[in-house]
C-alpha positions as CSV (number, residue, x, y, z in Angstrom):
1,M,40.3,-12.4,23.8
2,R,39.5,-14.3,27.0
3,I,41.7,-14.5,30.1
4,I,41.6,-17.7,32.0
5,I,42.6,-17.9,35.6
6,A,45.6,-20.2,35.8
7,A,46.3,-19.9,39.5
8,L,44.5,-18.3,42.4
9,L,45.8,-18.9,45.9
10,I,44.2,-17.5,49.0
11,F,45.7,-17.7,52.4
12,G,44.1,-16.7,55.7
13,S,45.9,-16.2,58.9
14,T,44.1,-19.0,60.6
15,A,43.0,-22.5,59.7
16,H,41.0,-22.6,56.4
17,A,38.3,-20.1,57.2
18,V,38.6,-18.2,54.0
19,E,36.1,-18.9,51.2
20,L,35.7,-17.4,47.7
21,A,32.3,-16.3,46.5
22,E,30.5,-19.1,44.7
23,I,30.9,-17.3,41.3
24,F,34.6,-18.2,41.2
25,G,35.5,-21.6,39.9
26,D,37.3,-23.7,37.3
27,H,37.3,-22.5,33.7
28,M,35.8,-19.0,34.6
29,V,36.6,-16.2,32.1
30,L,37.6,-12.7,33.0
31,Q,37.1,-9.6,30.9
32,R,40.3,-8.3,29.3
33,D,41.9,-5.0,30.3
34,K,39.5,-4.5,33.2
35,P,40.3,-4.7,37.0
36,V,39.6,-8.1,38.5
37,V,37.5,-7.9,41.7
38,I,37.8,-11.0,44.0
39,W,35.7,-11.4,47.1
40,G,34.5,-13.9,49.7
41,T,34.1,-14.5,53.4
42,A,36.3,-15.3,56.3
43,K,36.4,-15.0,60.0
44,P,35.9,-11.4,61.2
45,N,39.0,-9.3,61.0
46,E,41.0,-12.2,59.4
47,A,44.0,-11.2,57.3
48,I,43.6,-12.1,53.6
49,V,46.3,-12.4,50.9
50,V,45.4,-12.9,47.3
51,K,48.0,-13.9,44.8
52,F,47.1,-13.7,41.1
53,K,49.2,-13.4,38.0
54,N,52.3,-12.2,39.8
55,Q,50.4,-9.7,41.8
56,I,49.7,-9.7,45.6
57,R,46.8,-7.9,47.2
58,E,46.2,-7.9,51.0
59,T,43.1,-7.0,53.0
60,E,41.3,-7.8,56.2
61,A,37.8,-9.3,56.5
62,A,35.3,-6.8,57.9
63,P,33.6,-7.5,61.2
64,D,30.8,-9.3,59.3
65,G,33.4,-11.6,57.6
66,H,33.1,-10.2,54.1
67,W,36.3,-9.2,52.2
68,R,37.2,-7.9,48.7
69,V,40.3,-7.0,46.7
70,T,40.8,-5.5,43.2
């Protein structure tokens, strides 16, 4: 069975500096019953909030701008 991402919203604390890794896009498929890892880049130390399937994960971009949530 395939799981299709219906909605993925990412909000940064400042103006649109948050980006998903290029692998994420329309019609992507995720493996069932496995943790979903989402990552990307943002301004250094920027707060990141990921909302996905009624779950919310928060993190902060590293000094080099990379971030990741599971």
